[in-house]
C-alpha positions as CSV (number, residue, x, y, z in Angstrom):
1,M,-5.8,15.6,-31.1
2,L,-4.8,13.1,-28.5
3,D,-1.3,13.3,-26.9
4,T,-0.9,9.5,-26.9
5,L,-3.0,6.6,-28.3
6,L,-2.4,3.0,-27.3
7,I,-3.7,0.6,-29.9
8,S,-3.9,-3.2,-30.4
9,I,-3.8,-3.9,-26.6
10,D,-4.4,-7.6,-26.2
11,Q,-6.2,-7.0,-22.9
12,L,-7.1,-3.7,-21.3
13,L,-8.1,-4.1,-17.7
14,A,-10.9,-1.5,-17.6
15,I,-11.3,-1.6,-13.8
16,H,-14.0,0.8,-12.6
17,G,-13.4,2.7,-9.4
18,S,-16.4,5.1,-8.9
19,H,-18.6,2.6,-7.0
20,G,-16.4,1.7,-4.1
21,P,-14.1,-1.2,-3.5
22,K,-14.8,-4.7,-4.8
23,R,-16.2,-7.0,-2.1
24,G,-16.8,-10.7,-1.8
25,K,-17.7,-12.4,-5.0
26,D,-17.5,-9.1,-6.9
27,M,-13.7,-9.4,-6.5
28,S,-13.8,-12.1,-9.1
29,T,-15.2,-9.7,-11.7
30,L,-12.6,-8.1,-13.9
31,P,-13.7,-6.1,-17.0
32,V,-11.4,-6.8,-19.9
33,I,-11.5,-5.2,-23.4
34,K,-9.7,-7.2,-26.0
35,N,-7.9,-5.6,-29.0
36,A,-8.4,-2.4,-27.1
37,A,-7.3,1.2,-27.5
38,L,-6.8,4.0,-25.0
39,G,-6.3,7.7,-25.6
40,I,-4.5,10.2,-23.3
41,K,-4.9,14.0,-23.5
42,D,-3.7,16.6,-21.0
43,G,-2.6,13.8,-18.6
44,K,-6.1,12.2,-18.4
45,I,-7.8,9.3,-20.1
46,A,-9.8,10.6,-23.0
47,F,-10.8,7.5,-24.9
48,I,-11.5,3.9,-24.0
49,G,-12.6,1.4,-26.6
50,T,-11.5,-1.2,-29.2
51,T,-8.8,-0.5,-31.8
52,E,-11.5,-0.6,-34.5
53,E,-13.5,2.1,-32.7
54,A,-10.3,4.2,-32.4
55,K,-9.8,4.4,-36.2
56,G,-9.7,7.9,-37.3
57,L,-8.5,9.3,-34.0
58,E,-5.3,11.4,-34.3
59,A,-2.5,11.5,-31.8
60,K,0.9,12.9,-31.5
61,E,2.2,9.5,-30.5
62,I,0.6,6.1,-31.4
63,I,2.0,3.0,-29.6
64,D,1.3,-0.5,-30.9
65,C,0.6,-2.7,-27.8
66,K,0.1,-6.0,-29.6
67,G,1.1,-8.9,-27.3
68,K,0.8,-6.8,-24.2
69,I,-1.8,-5.8,-21.6
70,V,-2.6,-2.5,-19.9
71,S,-3.8,-2.0,-16.4
72,P,-4.3,0.9,-14.0
73,G,-1.1,1.9,-12.2
74,L,-0.7,-0.3,-9.1
75,V,-1.4,1.1,-5.6
76,D,0.7,0.1,-2.6
77,P,-1.5,0.9,0.4
78,H,0.8,0.0,3.4
79,T,4.5,0.9,3.4
80,H,7.0,2.3,5.9
81,L,8.8,4.3,3.2
82,V,10.8,6.8,5.3
83,F,13.4,5.2,7.5
84,G,17.1,5.3,8.3
85,G,19.5,2.4,7.9
86,S,18.7,-1.2,7.2
87,R,18.5,-4.5,9.2
88,E,20.3,-7.2,7.2
89,H,22.2,-8.1,10.4
90,E,18.9,-9.5,11.8
91,M,18.6,-12.1,9.1
92,A,21.0,-14.4,11.0
93,L,18.9,-14.2,14.1
94,K,15.8,-15.1,12.2
95,Q,17.6,-18.1,10.6
96,Q,18.4,-19.2,14.2
97,G,14.7,-19.2,15.0
98,V,14.7,-16.0,17.1
99,S,11.2,-14.6,16.8
100,Y,10.2,-11.0,15.8
101,L,9.0,-10.2,19.3
102,E,12.2,-11.6,20.8
103,I,14.4,-9.5,18.5
104,L,12.2,-6.5,19.6
105,A,12.7,-7.3,23.2
106,R,16.5,-7.3,22.7
107,G,16.4,-3.7,21.4
108,G,16.4,-4.8,17.7
109,G,13.5,-4.7,15.3
110,I,11.6,-1.5,15.2
111,L,13.8,0.0,18.0
112,S,17.0,-0.3,16.0
113,T,15.4,1.4,13.0
114,V,14.1,4.1,15.4
115,K,17.7,4.9,16.4
116,A,18.9,4.9,12.8
117,T,16.1,7.2,11.8
118,K,16.8,9.6,14.6
119,D,20.5,9.7,13.6
120,T,19.8,10.3,9.9
121,S,19.3,13.8,8.6
122,E,16.1,15.0,6.9
123,E,18.0,15.4,3.6
124,E,19.5,11.9,3.8
125,L,16.0,10.5,4.5
126,F,14.7,12.4,1.5
127,Q,17.3,11.1,-0.9
128,K,16.8,7.5,0.4
129,G,13.1,7.9,-0.1
130,L,13.6,9.0,-3.7
131,F,15.6,5.9,-4.4
132,H,12.9,3.6,-3.1
133,L,10.2,5.6,-4.9
134,D,12.1,5.4,-8.2
135,R,12.3,1.6,-7.8
136,S,8.6,1.3,-6.9
137,L,7.6,3.4,-9.9
138,S,9.7,1.2,-12.2
139,L,7.8,-1.8,-10.8
140,G,4.4,-0.4,-11.8
141,V,3.3,1.4,-8.6
142,T,2.0,4.9,-9.2
143,T,0.3,5.7,-5.8
144,M,1.6,4.7,-2.4
145,E,0.9,5.1,1.3
146,A,3.8,6.1,3.6
147,K,3.8,5.7,7.3
148,S,5.9,7.3,10.0
149,G,6.6,5.3,13.1
150,Y,10.4,5.1,13.3
151,G,10.7,8.1,15.6
152,L,8.6,7.3,18.7
153,D,9.1,10.9,19.7
154,R,7.5,14.2,18.5
155,E,10.5,15.6,16.5
156,T,11.5,12.4,14.7
157,E,7.9,11.5,13.8
158,L,7.4,15.0,12.4
159,K,10.7,14.7,10.5
160,Q,9.4,11.5,8.8
161,L,6.1,13.2,7.9
162,R,7.9,16.3,6.6
163,V,10.1,14.0,4.4
164,A,7.0,12.2,3.1
165,K,5.3,15.5,2.3
166,R,8.4,16.7,0.4
167,L,8.7,13.4,-1.5
168,N,5.1,13.7,-2.5
169,E,5.8,17.2,-3.9
170,A,9.1,16.2,-5.6
171,H,8.4,12.8,-7.1
172,D,6.0,11.6,-9.8
173,M,4.5,9.1,-7.3
174,D,1.4,10.2,-5.4
175,L,2.0,9.6,-1.6
176,V,-0.6,9.4,1.1
177,S,0.8,9.9,4.6
178,T,-0.1,8.0,7.8
179,F,1.0,8.9,11.3
180,L,2.1,5.7,13.1
181,G,3.7,7.2,16.1
182,A,2.2,4.4,18.2
183,H,4.4,1.8,16.4
184,A,6.2,0.5,19.5
185,V,6.7,1.4,23.2
186,P,10.1,3.2,23.6
187,A,12.3,2.0,26.5
188,E,11.6,5.1,28.6
189,Y,7.9,4.4,28.5
190,K,8.1,0.6,29.0
191,E,6.2,0.8,32.3
192,K,3.8,3.5,31.3
193,P,2.6,2.9,27.7
194,E,-0.5,5.1,28.4
195,G,1.8,8.1,28.9
196,F,3.5,7.4,25.6
197,L,0.1,7.2,23.8
198,E,-0.8,10.6,25.3
199,S,2.4,12.1,24.0
200,M,1.6,10.8,20.5
201,L,-2.0,12.2,20.8
202,D,-0.6,15.6,21.8
203,V,1.1,16.0,18.4
204,L,-2.0,15.2,16.3
205,P,-3.4,18.8,16.3
206,Y,-0.2,20.1,14.8
207,I,-0.1,17.3,12.2
208,K,-3.7,18.2,11.2
209,E,-2.9,21.9,11.1
210,Q,0.2,21.3,8.9
211,G,-1.5,18.8,6.6
212,L,1.2,16.2,7.4
213,A,-1.0,13.1,7.5
214,D,-4.4,11.9,6.4
215,F,-4.5,8.7,8.5
216,V,-3.5,7.6,12.0
217,D,-2.4,4.0,12.7
218,I,-1.4,1.9,15.7
219,F,0.3,-1.4,16.2
220,C,-2.1,-3.5,18.3
221,E,-0.1,-6.6,19.3
222,T,1.2,-8.6,22.2
223,G,3.9,-6.7,23.9
224,V,3.0,-3.5,22.1
225,F,-0.6,-2.0,22.5
226,T,-3.7,-3.7,23.7
227,V,-7.0,-3.7,22.0
228,E,-8.5,-1.2,24.5
229,Q,-5.5,1.1,24.3
230,S,-5.7,1.0,20.6
231,R,-9.4,1.7,20.6
232,R,-9.0,4.8,22.8
233,F,-6.1,6.1,20.8
234,L,-7.9,5.7,17.4
235,E,-11.2,7.1,18.7
236,R,-9.3,10.2,19.9
237,A,-7.7,10.5,16.5
238,K,-11.1,10.2,14.8
239,D,-12.4,13.0,17.0
240,L,-9.6,15.2,15.7
241,G,-10.7,14.6,12.1
242,F,-8.4,11.8,11.0
243,N,-9.3,8.6,9.3
244,V,-7.8,5.5,11.1
245,K,-6.1,2.3,10.3
246,I,-4.7,-0.5,12.5
247,H,-2.0,-3.1,12.5
248,A,-4.2,-5.9,13.8
249,D,-3.9,-9.6,14.7
250,E,-0.5,-9.9,12.9
251,I,0.9,-12.5,15.3
252,D,-1.7,-13.2,18.0
253,P,-5.5,-13.1,17.7
254,L,-6.2,-10.3,20.1
255,G,-9.4,-8.9,18.5
256,G,-8.0,-5.9,16.8
257,T,-9.9,-6.7,13.6
258,E,-13.2,-6.7,15.5
259,M,-12.4,-3.4,17.1
260,A,-11.4,-1.9,13.8
261,C,-14.7,-2.9,12.2
262,G,-16.6,-1.7,15.2
263,I,-15.1,1.9,15.1
264,G,-15.2,2.2,11.4
265,A,-11.5,2.0,10.6
266,I,-10.8,2.4,6.9
267,T,-8.5,-0.7,7.0
268,A,-7.3,-3.5,9.3
269,D,-3.9,-4.7,8.2
270,H,-1.9,-8.0,8.4
271,L,-4.7,-10.2,9.9
272,V,-2.7,-13.4,10.0
273,G,-4.2,-14.3,13.3
274,V,-7.7,-13.0,12.7
275,S,-10.6,-14.8,14.4
276,E,-13.7,-16.2,12.8
277,E,-15.6,-13.4,14.3
278,G,-13.2,-10.9,12.8
279,I,-13.6,-12.5,9.4
280,R,-17.4,-12.3,9.8
281,M,-17.2,-8.6,10.7
282,L,-15.0,-7.8,7.8
283,G,-17.7,-9.4,5.6
284,T,-20.4,-7.1,6.9
285,S,-18.5,-3.8,7.6
286,E,-16.9,-1.2,5.4
287,T,-13.4,-1.9,6.7
288,I,-11.0,-3.2,4.1
289,A,-8.6,-6.0,4.9
290,V,-5.1,-5.1,3.8
291,L,-3.0,-8.3,3.5
292,L,0.8,-8.4,3.6
293,P,2.0,-11.9,2.5
294,G,5.5,-10.6,1.9
295,T,5.9,-10.2,5.7
296,T,4.8,-13.7,6.4
297,F,7.1,-15.0,3.6
298,Y,10.1,-13.0,4.9
299,L,9.6,-14.0,8.5
300,G,9.5,-17.7,7.5
301,K,6.1,-18.3,8.9
302,D,3.8,-21.1,7.6
303,S,0.4,-19.4,8.3
304,Y,-0.8,-16.7,6.0
305,A,-3.8,-14.4,6.3
306,P,-7.0,-16.2,5.4
307,A,-7.8,-14.3,2.2
308,R,-10.2,-16.9,0.9
309,S,-12.3,-16.8,4.0
310,I,-12.4,-13.0,4.1
311,I,-13.5,-12.9,0.5
312,E,-16.1,-15.7,0.9
313,A,-17.5,-13.8,3.9
314,G,-18.1,-10.8,1.6
315,G,-15.1,-8.8,2.6
316,A,-12.9,-6.4,0.6
317,V,-9.2,-7.4,0.3
318,A,-6.3,-5.2,-0.7
319,L,-2.7,-6.3,-1.1
320,S,0.5,-4.4,-0.2
321,T,4.3,-4.9,0.1
322,D,4.5,-3.7,3.8
323,F,7.9,-2.3,2.5
324,N,10.0,-1.8,5.6
325,P,13.6,-2.6,6.7
326,G,12.8,-5.4,9.1
327,S,10.0,-7.7,8.1
328,S,9.4,-7.0,4.4
329,P,12.3,-5.3,2.7
330,T,10.9,-5.3,-0.8
331,E,9.3,-2.6,-3.1
332,N,8.1,-5.3,-5.5
333,L,4.3,-5.4,-5.5
334,Q,4.4,-7.8,-8.4
335,F,6.0,-10.4,-6.1
336,I,3.2,-9.8,-3.6
337,M,0.8,-10.7,-6.5
338,N,2.7,-13.9,-6.9
339,L,2.5,-14.7,-3.2
340,A,-1.2,-13.9,-3.2
341,A,-1.7,-16.6,-5.9
342,L,0.6,-19.2,-4.4
343,R,0.0,-18.7,-0.6
344,L,-3.3,-16.8,-0.2
345,K,-5.0,-18.9,-3.0
346,M,-6.4,-15.8,-4.5
347,K,-7.7,-15.8,-8.1
348,P,-6.0,-13.7,-10.8
349,E,-9.1,-11.4,-11.0
350,E,-9.1,-10.9,-7.2
351,I,-5.4,-10.1,-7.2
352,W,-5.7,-7.4,-9.8
353,N,-8.6,-5.8,-7.9
354,A,-6.6,-6.0,-4.7
355,V,-3.7,-4.1,-6.1
356,T,-5.7,-1.4,-7.9
357,V,-9.2,-0.3,-7.0
358,N,-9.3,-1.9,-3.5
359,A,-5.8,-0.7,-2.6
360,A,-6.8,2.8,-3.7
361,Y,-9.9,2.9,-1.5
362,A,-7.7,1.6,1.4
363,I,-5.8,4.9,1.3
364,G,-8.7,7.2,0.5
365,R,-7.9,7.6,-3.2
366,G,-10.6,5.5,-4.7
367,C,-11.9,8.3,-6.9
368,E,-8.4,9.2,-8.2
369,A,-6.3,6.0,-8.5
370,G,-6.6,2.3,-9.2
371,A,-9.0,2.4,-12.1
372,I,-9.3,3.1,-15.9
373,E,-12.1,5.5,-16.6
374,T,-12.5,8.5,-19.0
375,G,-11.7,11.7,-17.2
376,R,-9.4,10.1,-14.6
377,W,-5.6,10.7,-14.5
378,A,-3.8,8.4,-16.9
379,D,-1.9,6.3,-14.3
380,L,-1.3,3.3,-16.4
381,V,1.1,0.4,-16.9
382,L,1.9,-1.4,-20.1
383,W,3.0,-5.0,-19.3
384,D,5.1,-7.4,-21.2
385,A,2.5,-10.1,-20.6
386,P,0.1,-11.9,-23.0
387,N,-2.9,-11.9,-20.5
388,Y,-3.7,-10.8,-17.0
389,H,-3.2,-14.4,-15.7
390,Y,0.5,-14.2,-16.5
391,L,1.7,-11.8,-13.8
392,P,0.6,-13.9,-10.8
393,Y,2.1,-16.9,-12.6
394,H,5.5,-15.7,-13.7
395,Y,7.4,-14.7,-10.5
396,G,10.6,-13.0,-9.6
397,V,11.0,-10.6,-12.6
398,N,9.8,-7.1,-13.5
399,H,7.1,-7.4,-16.2
400,V,6.8,-3.6,-16.7
401,N,7.2,-2.2,-20.2
402,T,6.1,1.4,-19.7
403,V,4.6,3.3,-16.8
404,W,2.5,6.5,-17.3
405,K,1.9,8.8,-14.4
406,K,-0.7,11.5,-15.2
407,G,-0.1,10.9,-18.8
408,K,3.7,11.2,-18.8
409,K,6.0,8.3,-19.2
410,A,8.0,7.5,-16.0
411,G,11.4,9.1,-16.5
412,E,10.1,11.4,-19.2
413,R,9.5,14.3,-16.8
414,K,12.6,15.9,-15.4
415,P,12.5,15.1,-11.7
416,A,11.9,18.1,-9.4
417,Y,14.7,16.7,-7.2
418,A,17.3,16.7,-9.9
């Protein structure tokens, strides 16, 4: 007997995840089963087929999904989840035309969040993280990456990573942690960034020993870290057994994307200023392009990452909120899907693959999340939408009807943090 049987699903997005991320023209392929049925048992997907094929199956709960679609739970592969404070006061500066790098130079931006995070207790950060995770789950996200990076010193970075680990244990959401200690250059290291990078490398053995992060990331950008500094830092991290990511070519085309592809980074993120060579290399390497149109939108920029060029070159694209307090204060991955259609000119099929299977592979969870296959955990979303084209089209609202995480409805399991 099944625990739950969904029947009469107008469209079941039966996305496969066992063969790697979708690349190039394959991103336009989206397997859809009409008038579908899906069975859940012991938290896992036990049946996939048509409603006709499901006749005779018994279940403790049968849910009629007529007029709705079902997809894998969404995956958000680039967030800055754990932070203190907020930065609404910077909006006026942005409206006056003050650039992100100028705000940073004035001690704002990342540096103001660093101060707030240092001043916020571990328990307060935990409770704040729970709030954001609850909201993300209600919006259809079932797996998320969470970066540190608002400490810029050993103790505060470790505090963020401990909070992320505790959140992963307490919340229904699955979290993947990334160490982003090299997120900015603190004032005391302004004239000696190499010394700061060494101090961040010194903490990596402890992070590995304690299982506090799977990935290491760095912000490669004008006024932060150069391509060569970033290369040396990430190669050292790889030598210690970490997979690596990079904030690359967000503002200026420095060549971070080319470097990321060359060293085998799992992802290169942002890429608004990526070069033609960087696009070519994304098309021929295993590195996944994680695009963050919400950041471009919020900062009021006109140029977005060239998703179409990357896909046409044969690359794999994932989408993410870049949830953070300064340049993308939103947990709403559905809105990012809207921006992908309106600003990145991505097709609906490409968008769905970018927020499921590709996003899962971008955080090393391709065999666990972002797909609908028998035997996998039942991370699913039932959407109040007549077809999969509808979500990228109808913007600004939450289309979620029900979220299942490992076969349990969101909110059905008593939270461990209650």
